[in-house]
C-alpha positions in Angstrom: -8.8 -1.5 93.0 -12.5 -2.5 93.4 -15.0 0.3 94.2 -17.7 -0.7 96.8 -20.5 1.7 96.0 -21.9 3.5 99.1 -25.5 4.9 98.4 -26.5 4.9 102.0 -27.8 1.4 102.6 -25.9 -1.8 103.4 -23.2 -3.6 105.1 -20.4 -1.9 103.5 -17.7 -2.3 106.0 -18.1 -6.1 106.2 -17.9 -6.5 102.5 -14.7 -4.4 102.4 -13.2 -6.4 105.3 -14.1 -9.6 103.5 -12.2 -8.5 100.4 -9.2 -7.4 102.6 -9.2 -11.0 103.9 -8.7 -12.5 100.6 -6.1 -10.0 99.6 -8.1 -7.9 97.2 -7.9 -4.2 97.3 -11.5 -2.7 97.8 -12.5 0.8 99.0 -16.0 2.1 99.9 -16.7 5.3 97.8 -19.3 7.8 96.8 -17.0 9.4 94.3 -17.7 9.2 90.5 -14.1 9.8 89.9 -13.0 6.8 92.1 -15.7 4.6 90.4 -14.5 5.5 87.0 -10.8 4.8 88.0 -11.7 1.4 89.6 -11.0 -1.9 87.8 -14.3 -3.3 89.1 -17.4 -2.4 91.1 -19.4 -4.0 93.9 -23.0 -2.9 94.5 -23.9 -4.2 98.0 -27.2 -3.5 99.8 -29.7 -4.4 102.4 -33.1 -2.8 102.7 -35.9 -1.9 100.6 -35.6 -1.6 96.8 -37.5 1.7 96.3 -35.4 3.5 98.9 -32.2 2.1 97.5 -33.1 3.3 93.9 -34.0 6.6 95.3 -30.7 6.9 97.1 -28.8 5.9 94.0 -30.5 8.6 92.0 -30.2 11.3 94.7 -26.4 10.6 94.9 -26.2 11.0 91.2 -24.4 7.8 90.8 -26.9 6.1 88.2 -25.3 7.6 85.1 -21.7 6.8 86.3 -22.7 3.2 87.2 -24.5 2.6 83.9 -21.6 4.1 81.9 -19.0 1.9 83.6 -21.3 -1.1 83.0 -21.6 -0.1 79.3 -17.9 0.2 79.0 -17.5 -3.4 80.2 -16.3 -3.0 83.7 -17.0 -6.0 85.9 -19.6 -5.5 88.5 -20.8 -7.7 91.4 -24.3 -7.1 92.9 -24.7 -8.5 96.4 -28.2 -9.3 97.8 -30.2 -6.1 97.3 -27.4 -5.0 95.0 -28.3 -8.0 92.6 -32.0 -7.0 92.7 -31.3 -3.5 91.6 -29.7 -4.7 88.4 -33.1 -5.8 87.2 -35.8 -3.8 85.3 -38.2 -3.4 88.2 -39.3 -4.7 91.6 -42.7 -5.3 93.2 -41.4 -4.6 96.6 -43.8 -2.0 98.3 -45.3 -1.0 94.9 -43.7 -1.0 91.5 -40.1 0.5 91.3 -37.9 0.7 88.3 -34.3 -0.7 88.7 -31.2 -0.1 86.7 -32.4 -2.5 84.0 -29.0 -3.9 83.2 -30.5 -7.5 83.3 -34.1 -7.6 82.0 -36.5 -9.2 84.4 -38.4 -8.4 87.7 -38.1 -8.9 91.4 -41.0 -10.6 93.2 -41.9 -11.8 96.8 -41.8 -15.3 98.0 -45.3 -16.9 98.1 -46.5 -20.1 99.6 -46.1 -21.8 103.0 -42.6 -20.6 103.9 -41.3 -18.2 106.5 -40.5 -14.8 104.9 -37.8 -13.5 104.9 -35.6 -16.5 104.2 -33.0 -16.2 106.8 -30.1 -18.7 107.1 -28.0 -21.3 105.3 -29.3 -22.8 102.1 -27.7 -24.7 99.1 -26.9 -23.5 95.6 -27.5 -25.8 92.5 -25.0 -24.9 89.8 -26.6 -24.5 86.3 -23.4 -23.3 84.5 -19.7 -23.0 84.9 -18.6 -19.5 85.6 -15.4 -17.9 86.6 -17.3 -16.5 89.6 -18.1 -20.0 90.9 -14.6 -21.4 90.3 -13.8 -23.9 93.1 -17.5 -23.9 94.3 -19.1 -27.3 94.4 -22.6 -28.0 93.5 -24.7 -28.1 96.8 -22.5 -25.8 98.7 -24.3 -23.7 101.4 -24.4 -19.9 101.6 -26.1 -17.5 104.0 -29.4 -15.8 102.8 -31.5 -13.1 104.2 -34.2 -12.0 101.8 -38.0 -11.6 101.1 -37.8 -11.1 97.4 -36.0 -12.9 94.5 -35.2 -12.2 90.9 -36.9 -13.6 87.7 -34.8 -12.9 84.7 -36.5 -12.7 81.3 -33.4 -14.5 79.7 -32.9 -17.8 81.5 -29.3 -18.1 80.1 -28.2 -15.6 82.7 -28.9 -18.1 85.6 -25.6 -19.6 86.9 -27.1 -21.2 90.0 -30.4 -21.7 91.8 -31.7 -22.3 95.3 -34.9 -23.9 96.6 -37.1 -22.1 99.0 -40.8 -22.7 98.1 -39.7 -22.2 94.5 -36.5 -22.7 92.7 -35.1 -19.2 92.3 -31.9 -17.7 90.7 -29.4 -17.3 93.5 -26.4 -16.5 91.1 -26.7 -14.7 87.8 -24.2 -13.4 85.1 -24.5 -11.6 82.0 -21.0 -10.8 80.4 -19.1 -9.4 83.2 -22.0 -8.4 85.3 -22.7 -10.8 88.2 -25.2 -10.9 91.0 -25.6 -13.1 94.0 -28.7 -13.3 96.3 -26.7 -14.6 99.3 -24.2 -12.6 101.5 -20.6 -13.9 100.8 -19.2 -11.9 103.6 -21.4 -14.1 106.0 -20.9 -17.3 104.2 -17.5 -18.4 105.6 -14.7 -19.9 103.3 -17.0 -20.4 100.3 -18.3 -16.8 100.4 -14.7 -15.5 100.6 -13.8 -17.8 97.7 -16.5 -16.1 95.5 -15.0 -12.6 96.4 -11.6 -13.8 95.6 -12.8 -15.1 92.2 -14.4 -11.7 91.4 -11.1 -10.1 92.4 -9.2 -12.3 90.0 -11.8 -11.6 87.2 -11.2 -7.8 87.8 -7.5 -8.2 87.3 
């Protein structure tokens, strides 16, 4: 079973339903016990970085999360969930993240509409079990104003162009993060969730 972590932000039900669609058992939970029992974790999220971290701390889930990551449990961060894995974010000030992947989260600059909303392509940089069956140049659905800048470029699995070339898929060991919404990205998005389900098994 995969635990979808509920910390008061996000489109949890649509992520749960997307996993159901591909035959992967996933349950929304706030329970540390259930998180500890799960075979894999999903950290979804939409909204502001600072609020999300505050909610995670308030719910007391940060130590549980970090312990499970340390123990090598697979985790998938989606959209804001990806950004929370990083050291800090510049969204609305300076906020510390979970610091699982060293790096920062910064806002799009330049002559582009912010947030980026809609379909955009990914450019694969590395083969990964998470991207099995996904071709270079596939389109996924994005909604975000900020993007991640990892300290270690080796963790970048795919990038996307939007005023800059930013990491849209990252991976470090069994920790993965995707900037787009797989649950809104039709068959290819579902394929990524299925791949994560297979990784967890």
